[in-house]
Jmol script that loads the backbone (N, CA, C; Angstrom):
load data "model"
ATOM      1  N   MET A   1     -13.737   1.118 -27.021  1.00  0.00           N
ATOM      2  CA  MET A   1     -13.604   1.570 -25.645  1.00  0.00           C
ATOM      3  C   MET A   1     -12.318   1.025 -25.018  1.00  0.00           C
ATOM      4  N   ARG A   2     -11.961  -0.204 -25.337  1.00  0.00           N
ATOM      5  CA  ARG A   2     -10.763  -0.777 -24.731  1.00  0.00           C
ATOM      6  C   ARG A   2      -9.493  -0.120 -25.241  1.00  0.00           C
ATOM      7  N   TYR A   3      -9.553   0.502 -26.429  1.00  0.00           N
ATOM      8  CA  TYR A   3      -8.375   1.186 -26.956  1.00  0.00           C
ATOM      9  C   TYR A   3      -8.106   2.500 -26.246  1.00  0.00           C
ATOM     10  N   VAL A   4      -9.118   3.050 -25.598  1.00  0.00           N
ATOM     11  CA  VAL A   4      -8.952   4.304 -24.862  1.00  0.00           C
ATOM     12  C   VAL A   4      -7.981   4.110 -23.697  1.00  0.00           C
ATOM     13  N   LEU A   5      -7.945   2.927 -23.125  1.00  0.00           N
ATOM     14  CA  LEU A   5      -7.038   2.658 -22.015  1.00  0.00           C
ATOM     15  C   LEU A   5      -5.586   2.550 -22.466  1.00  0.00           C
ATOM     16  N   ILE A   6      -5.372   2.141 -23.706  1.00  0.00           N
ATOM     17  CA  ILE A   6      -4.026   1.967 -24.225  1.00  0.00           C
ATOM     18  C   ILE A   6      -3.491   3.262 -24.844  1.00  0.00           C
ATOM     19  N   LEU A   7      -4.378   4.167 -25.234  1.00  0.00           N
ATOM     20  CA  LEU A   7      -3.987   5.402 -25.901  1.00  0.00           C
ATOM     21  C   LEU A   7      -2.976   6.229 -25.108  1.00  0.00           C
ATOM     22  N   PRO A   8      -3.133   6.440 -23.786  1.00  0.00           N
ATOM     23  CA  PRO A   8      -2.114   7.210 -23.047  1.00  0.00           C
ATOM     24  C   PRO A   8      -0.727   6.570 -23.096  1.00  0.00           C
ATOM     25  N   LEU A   9      -0.681   5.262 -23.154  1.00  0.00           N
ATOM     26  CA  LEU A   9       0.611   4.582 -23.244  1.00  0.00           C
ATOM     27  C   LEU A   9       1.316   4.933 -24.553  1.00  0.00           C
ATOM     28  N   PHE A  10       0.580   4.910 -25.648  1.00  0.00           N
ATOM     29  CA  PHE A  10       1.166   5.247 -26.943  1.00  0.00           C
ATOM     30  C   PHE A  10       1.554   6.720 -27.016  1.00  0.00           C
ATOM     31  N   LEU A  11       0.739   7.582 -26.433  1.00  0.00           N
ATOM     32  CA  LEU A  11       1.055   9.008 -26.460  1.00  0.00           C
ATOM     33  C   LEU A  11       2.279   9.331 -25.613  1.00  0.00           C
ATOM     34  N   SER A  12       2.469   8.636 -24.524  1.00  0.00           N
ATOM     35  CA  SER A  12       3.629   8.903 -23.683  1.00  0.00           C
ATOM     36  C   SER A  12       4.914   8.416 -24.335  1.00  0.00           C
ATOM     37  N   ALA A  13       4.825   7.471 -25.247  1.00  0.00           N
ATOM     38  CA  ALA A  13       6.011   6.988 -25.947  1.00  0.00           C
ATOM     39  C   ALA A  13       6.568   8.047 -26.888  1.00  0.00           C
ATOM     40  N   CYS A  14       5.749   8.995 -27.296  1.00  0.00           N
ATOM     41  CA  CYS A  14       6.187  10.046 -28.219  1.00  0.00           C
ATOM     42  C   CYS A  14       6.682  11.289 -27.482  1.00  0.00           C
ATOM     43  N   ALA A  15       6.597  11.320 -26.193  1.00  0.00           N
ATOM     44  CA  ALA A  15       6.974  12.496 -25.426  1.00  0.00           C
ATOM     45  C   ALA A  15       8.489  12.630 -25.363  1.00  0.00           C
ATOM     46  N   THR A  16       8.951  13.865 -25.267  1.00  0.00           N
ATOM     47  CA  THR A  16      10.379  14.113 -25.077  1.00  0.00           C
ATOM     48  C   THR A  16      10.611  14.412 -23.606  1.00  0.00           C
ATOM     49  N   PHE A  17      11.638  13.839 -23.061  1.00  0.00           N
ATOM     50  CA  PHE A  17      11.944  14.006 -21.656  1.00  0.00           C
ATOM     51  C   PHE A  17      13.131  14.945 -21.509  1.00  0.00           C
ATOM     52  N   PRO A  18      13.170  15.755 -20.460  1.00  0.00           N
ATOM     53  CA  PRO A  18      14.290  16.678 -20.283  1.00  0.00           C
ATOM     54  C   PRO A  18      15.578  15.914 -19.974  1.00  0.00           C
ATOM     55  N   ALA A  19      16.677  16.505 -20.377  1.00  0.00           N
ATOM     56  CA  ALA A  19      17.971  15.888 -20.120  1.00  0.00           C
ATOM     57  C   ALA A  19      18.299  15.979 -18.641  1.00  0.00           C
ATOM     58  N   LEU A  20      18.748  14.892 -18.068  1.00  0.00           N
ATOM     59  CA  LEU A  20      19.080  14.866 -16.650  1.00  0.00           C
ATOM     60  C   LEU A  20      20.575  15.015 -16.408  1.00  0.00           C
ATOM     61  N   GLU A  21      21.350  14.888 -17.447  1.00  0.00           N
ATOM     62  CA  GLU A  21      22.798  14.998 -17.312  1.00  0.00           C
ATOM     63  C   GLU A  21      23.163  16.439 -16.966  1.00  0.00           C
ATOM     64  N   GLY A  22      24.003  16.608 -15.954  1.00  0.00           N
ATOM     65  CA  GLY A  22      24.465  17.936 -15.567  1.00  0.00           C
ATOM     66  C   GLY A  22      23.518  18.693 -14.666  1.00  0.00           C
ATOM     67  N   THR A  23      22.484  18.059 -14.148  1.00  0.00           N
ATOM     68  CA  THR A  23      21.551  18.764 -13.279  1.00  0.00           C
ATOM     69  C   THR A  23      21.974  18.707 -11.819  1.00  0.00           C
ATOM     70  N   ILE A  24      22.929  17.859 -11.466  1.00  0.00           N
ATOM     71  CA  ILE A  24      23.415  17.758 -10.094  1.00  0.00           C
ATOM     72  C   ILE A  24      24.724  18.536 -10.004  1.00  0.00           C
ATOM     73  N   SER A  25      24.772  19.446  -9.027  1.00  0.00           N
ATOM     74  CA  SER A  25      25.980  20.263  -8.883  1.00  0.00           C
ATOM     75  C   SER A  25      27.126  19.426  -8.316  1.00  0.00           C
ATOM     76  N   ASP A  26      28.339  19.949  -8.473  1.00  0.00           N
ATOM     77  CA  ASP A  26      29.517  19.246  -7.947  1.00  0.00           C
ATOM     78  C   ASP A  26      29.473  19.174  -6.423  1.00  0.00           C
ATOM     79  N   ALA A  27      28.942  20.219  -5.776  1.00  0.00           N
ATOM     80  CA  ALA A  27      28.833  20.211  -4.316  1.00  0.00           C
ATOM     81  C   ALA A  27      27.885  19.106  -3.848  1.00  0.00           C
ATOM     82  N   ALA A  28      26.818  18.906  -4.581  1.00  0.00           N
ATOM     83  CA  ALA A  28      25.870  17.850  -4.226  1.00  0.00           C
ATOM     84  C   ALA A  28      26.484  16.466  -4.450  1.00  0.00           C
ATOM     85  N   ARG A  29      27.310  16.343  -5.463  1.00  0.00           N
ATOM     86  CA  ARG A  29      27.969  15.056  -5.722  1.00  0.00           C
ATOM     87  C   ARG A  29      28.969  14.707  -4.621  1.00  0.00           C
ATOM     88  N   GLN A  30      29.628  15.706  -4.068  1.00  0.00           N
ATOM     89  CA  GLN A  30      30.652  15.486  -3.047  1.00  0.00           C
ATOM     90  C   GLN A  30      30.074  15.421  -1.635  1.00  0.00           C
ATOM     91  N   ALA A  31      28.789  15.715  -1.468  1.00  0.00           N
ATOM     92  CA  ALA A  31      28.178  15.717  -0.137  1.00  0.00           C
ATOM     93  C   ALA A  31      28.102  14.298   0.414  1.00  0.00           C
ATOM     94  N   PRO A  32      28.258  14.141   1.728  1.00  0.00           N
ATOM     95  CA  PRO A  32      28.158  12.795   2.316  1.00  0.00           C
ATOM     96  C   PRO A  32      26.698  12.322   2.333  1.00  0.00           C
ATOM     97  N   TYR A  33      26.553  11.035   2.423  1.00  0.00           N
ATOM     98  CA  TYR A  33      25.216  10.465   2.523  1.00  0.00           C
ATOM     99  C   TYR A  33      24.585  10.844   3.861  1.00  0.00           C
ATOM    100  N   ALA A  34      23.274  10.933   3.866  1.00  0.00           N
ATOM    101  CA  ALA A  34      22.559  11.257   5.098  1.00  0.00           C
ATOM    102  C   ALA A  34      22.661  10.086   6.066  1.00  0.00           C
ATOM    103  N   ASP A  35      22.684  10.390   7.357  1.00  0.00           N
ATOM    104  CA  ASP A  35      22.717   9.347   8.380  1.00  0.00           C
ATOM    105  C   ASP A  35      21.333   8.721   8.515  1.00  0.00           C
ATOM    106  N   LEU A  36      21.291   7.422   8.542  1.00  0.00           N
ATOM    107  CA  LEU A  36      20.032   6.710   8.746  1.00  0.00           C
ATOM    108  C   LEU A  36      19.819   6.500  10.234  1.00  0.00           C
ATOM    109  N   THR A  37      18.642   6.781  10.698  1.00  0.00           N
ATOM    110  CA  THR A  37      18.320   6.594  12.109  1.00  0.00           C
ATOM    111  C   THR A  37      17.253   5.511  12.218  1.00  0.00           C
ATOM    112  N   PRO A  38      17.350   4.675  13.235  1.00  0.00           N
ATOM    113  CA  PRO A  38      16.344   3.619  13.385  1.00  0.00           C
ATOM    114  C   PRO A  38      15.001   4.195  13.835  1.00  0.00           C
ATOM    115  N   LEU A  39      13.938   3.506  13.481  1.00  0.00           N
ATOM    116  CA  LEU A  39      12.610   3.899  13.925  1.00  0.00           C
ATOM    117  C   LEU A  39      12.465   3.631  15.410  1.00  0.00           C
ATOM    118  N   PRO A  40      11.667   4.431  16.100  1.00  0.00           N
ATOM    119  CA  PRO A  40      11.461   4.161  17.521  1.00  0.00           C
ATOM    120  C   PRO A  40      10.684   2.855  17.690  1.00  0.00           C
ATOM    121  N   PRO A  41      10.895   2.166  18.807  1.00  0.00           N
ATOM    122  CA  PRO A  41      10.186   0.889  19.015  1.00  0.00           C
ATOM    123  C   PRO A  41       8.683   1.125  19.167  1.00  0.00           C
ATOM    124  N   LEU A  42       7.907   0.144  18.743  1.00  0.00           N
ATOM    125  CA  LEU A  42       6.463   0.221  18.865  1.00  0.00           C
ATOM    126  C   LEU A  42       6.061   0.062  20.328  1.00  0.00           C
ATOM    127  N   PRO A  43       5.018   0.757  20.741  1.00  0.00           N
ATOM    128  CA  PRO A  43       4.565   0.572  22.124  1.00  0.00           C
ATOM    129  C   PRO A  43       3.994  -0.826  22.326  1.00  0.00           C
ATOM    130  N   ALA A  44       4.174  -1.341  23.502  1.00  0.00           N
ATOM    131  CA  ALA A  44       3.678  -2.685  23.821  1.00  0.00           C
ATOM    132  C   ALA A  44       2.153  -2.666  23.894  1.00  0.00           C
ATOM    133  N   ALA A  45       1.549  -3.751  23.451  1.00  0.00           N
ATOM    134  CA  ALA A  45       0.098  -3.853  23.484  1.00  0.00           C
ATOM    135  C   ALA A  45      -0.369  -4.046  24.923  1.00  0.00           C
ATOM    136  N   SER A  46      -1.368  -3.290  25.296  1.00  0.00           N
ATOM    137  CA  SER A  46      -1.903  -3.413  26.649  1.00  0.00           C
ATOM    138  C   SER A  46      -2.981  -4.496  26.677  1.00  0.00           C
ATOM    139  N   GLY A  47      -3.456  -4.799  27.853  1.00  0.00           N
ATOM    140  CA  GLY A  47      -4.496  -5.812  28.003  1.00  0.00           C
ATOM    141  C   GLY A  47      -5.781  -5.396  27.313  1.00  0.00           C
ATOM    142  N   ASP A  48      -6.087  -4.083  27.295  1.00  0.00           N
ATOM    143  CA  ASP A  48      -7.298  -3.607  26.627  1.00  0.00           C
ATOM    144  C   ASP A  48      -7.205  -3.806  25.120  1.00  0.00           C
ATOM    145  N   ASP A  49      -6.010  -3.565  24.582  1.00  0.00           N
ATOM    146  CA  ASP A  49      -5.820  -3.754  23.149  1.00  0.00           C
ATOM    147  C   ASP A  49      -5.985  -5.223  22.783  1.00  0.00           C
ATOM    148  N   GLN A  50      -5.436  -6.093  23.606  1.00  0.00           N
ATOM    149  CA  GLN A  50      -5.547  -7.527  23.344  1.00  0.00           C
ATOM    150  C   GLN A  50      -7.005  -7.970  23.423  1.00  0.00           C
ATOM    151  N   ALA A  51      -7.737  -7.456  24.396  1.00  0.00           N
ATOM    152  CA  ALA A  51      -9.144  -7.829  24.541  1.00  0.00           C
ATOM    153  C   ALA A  51      -9.962  -7.308  23.362  1.00  0.00           C
ATOM    154  N   ALA A  52      -9.686  -6.089  22.922  1.00  0.00           N
ATOM    155  CA  ALA A  52     -10.405  -5.532  21.782  1.00  0.00           C
ATOM    156  C   ALA A  52     -10.087  -6.318  20.514  1.00  0.00           C
ATOM    157  N   LEU A  53      -8.837  -6.701  20.349  1.00  0.00           N
ATOM    158  CA  LEU A  53      -8.446  -7.482  19.191  1.00  0.00           C
ATOM    159  C   LEU A  53      -9.112  -8.857  19.214  1.00  0.00           C
ATOM    160  N   GLN A  54      -9.163  -9.485  20.372  1.00  0.00           N
ATOM    161  CA  GLN A  54      -9.805 -10.793  20.483  1.00  0.00           C
ATOM    162  C   GLN A  54     -11.303 -10.678  20.223  1.00  0.00           C
ATOM    163  N   ALA A  55     -11.926  -9.598  20.679  1.00  0.00           N
ATOM    164  CA  ALA A  55     -13.352  -9.392  20.418  1.00  0.00           C
ATOM    165  C   ALA A  55     -13.601  -9.218  18.925  1.00  0.00           C
ATOM    166  N   ARG A  56     -12.723  -8.508  18.261  1.00  0.00           N
ATOM    167  CA  ARG A  56     -12.872  -8.331  16.811  1.00  0.00           C
ATOM    168  C   ARG A  56     -12.685  -9.647  16.072  1.00  0.00           C
ATOM    169  N   ILE A  57     -11.713 -10.441  16.496  1.00  0.00           N
ATOM    170  CA  ILE A  57     -11.488 -11.755  15.881  1.00  0.00           C
ATOM    171  C   ILE A  57     -12.723 -12.628  16.055  1.00  0.00           C
ATOM    172  N   ASP A  58     -13.280 -12.638  17.257  1.00  0.00           N
ATOM    173  CA  ASP A  58     -14.476 -13.449  17.523  1.00  0.00           C
ATOM    174  C   ASP A  58     -15.653 -12.991  16.667  1.00  0.00           C
ATOM    175  N   ALA A  59     -15.824 -11.664  16.525  1.00  0.00           N
ATOM    176  CA  ALA A  59     -16.925 -11.138  15.719  1.00  0.00           C
ATOM    177  C   ALA A  59     -16.746 -11.513  14.249  1.00  0.00           C
ATOM    178  N   LEU A  60     -15.535 -11.439  13.751  1.00  0.00           N
ATOM    179  CA  LEU A  60     -15.290 -11.797  12.348  1.00  0.00           C
ATOM    180  C   LEU A  60     -15.490 -13.290  12.110  1.00  0.00           C
ATOM    181  N   GLN A  61     -15.078 -14.118  13.072  1.00  0.00           N
ATOM    182  CA  GLN A  61     -15.288 -15.553  12.922  1.00  0.00           C
ATOM    183  C   GLN A  61     -16.772 -15.897  12.972  1.00  0.00           C
ATOM    184  N   ALA A  62     -17.539 -15.205  13.816  1.00  0.00           N
ATOM    185  CA  ALA A  62     -18.983 -15.443  13.880  1.00  0.00           C
ATOM    186  C   ALA A  62     -19.641 -15.014  12.573  1.00  0.00           C
ATOM    187  N   ARG A  63     -19.199 -13.895  12.017  1.00  0.00           N
ATOM    188  CA  ARG A  63     -19.745 -13.435  10.738  1.00  0.00           C
ATOM    189  C   ARG A  63     -19.427 -14.436   9.632  1.00  0.00           C
ATOM    190  N   ALA A  64     -18.212 -14.958   9.623  1.00  0.00           N
ATOM    191  CA  ALA A  64     -17.826 -15.949   8.614  1.00  0.00           C
ATOM    192  C   ALA A  64     -18.679 -17.207   8.750  1.00  0.00           C
ATOM    193  N   ALA A  65     -18.969 -17.609   9.972  1.00  0.00           N
ATOM    194  CA  ALA A  65     -19.805 -18.794  10.187  1.00  0.00           C
ATOM    195  C   ALA A  65     -21.222 -18.547   9.662  1.00  0.00           C
ATOM    196  N   ARG A  66     -21.755 -17.332   9.880  1.00  0.00           N
ATOM    197  CA  ARG A  66     -23.098 -17.022   9.369  1.00  0.00           C
ATOM    198  C   ARG A  66     -23.112 -17.026   7.848  1.00  0.00           C
ATOM    199  N   ILE A  67     -22.066 -16.498   7.227  1.00  0.00           N
ATOM    200  CA  ILE A  67     -22.008 -16.466   5.768  1.00  0.00           C
ATOM    201  C   ILE A  67     -21.896 -17.877   5.205  1.00  0.00           C
ATOM    202  N   ARG A  68     -21.156 -18.749   5.881  1.00  0.00           N
ATOM    203  CA  ARG A  68     -21.019 -20.128   5.409  1.00  0.00           C
ATOM    204  C   ARG A  68     -22.347 -20.879   5.443  1.00  0.00           C
ATOM    205  N   ARG A  69     -23.251 -20.488   6.336  1.00  0.00           N
ATOM    206  CA  ARG A  69     -24.541 -21.181   6.460  1.00  0.00           C
ATOM    207  C   ARG A  69     -25.548 -20.743   5.398  1.00  0.00           C
ATOM    208  N   ILE A  70     -25.260 -19.701   4.623  1.00  0.00           N
ATOM    209  CA  ILE A  70     -26.194 -19.214   3.607  1.00  0.00           C
ATOM    210  C   ILE A  70     -26.260 -20.232   2.469  1.00  0.00           C
ATOM    211  N   ASP A  71     -27.491 -20.584   2.088  1.00  0.00           N
ATOM    212  CA  ASP A  71     -27.692 -21.498   0.959  1.00  0.00           C
ATOM    213  C   ASP A  71     -27.697 -20.680  -0.317  1.00  0.00           C
ATOM    214  N   ILE A  72     -26.626 -20.774  -1.073  1.00  0.00           N
ATOM    215  CA  ILE A  72     -26.464 -19.962  -2.283  1.00  0.00           C
ATOM    216  C   ILE A  72     -27.515 -20.359  -3.334  1.00  0.00           C
ATOM    217  N   GLY A  73     -27.856 -21.623  -3.396  1.00  0.00           N
ATOM    218  CA  GLY A  73     -28.851 -22.084  -4.366  1.00  0.00           C
ATOM    219  C   GLY A  73     -30.204 -21.442  -4.139  1.00  0.00           C
ATOM    220  N   ALA A  74     -30.562 -21.144  -2.899  1.00  0.00           N
ATOM    221  CA  ALA A  74     -31.849 -20.533  -2.604  1.00  0.00           C
ATOM    222  C   ALA A  74     -31.875 -19.070  -3.025  1.00  0.00           C
ATOM    223  N   LEU A  75     -30.737 -18.449  -3.158  1.00  0.00           N
ATOM    224  CA  LEU A  75     -30.684 -17.040  -3.539  1.00  0.00           C
ATOM    225  C   LEU A  75     -30.875 -16.834  -5.038  1.00  0.00           C
ATOM    226  N   GLN A  76     -30.679 -17.868  -5.836  1.00  0.00           N
ATOM    227  CA  GLN A  76     -30.762 -17.706  -7.287  1.00  0.00           C
ATOM    228  C   GLN A  76     -32.127 -17.863  -7.800  1.00  0.00           C
TER     229      GLN A  76
END
end "model"
wireframe off; spacefill off
backbone 0.3
color backbone group
């Protein structure tokens, strides 16, 4: 079963790949690079977003505290 995962790797080593030389036209080679534009700034977090984020943090910390209190030995 473990050899089935390696089989595609060996099969791909025997594949022939198309030639890439000469596939770009001279016009494309002489074209200028595209202009890079910066991303727009992120919107500022509002008070509601901060409160929701803090509520989520508190809920996750409470859940972590409950998980820490579980006696793993009693579960086995």
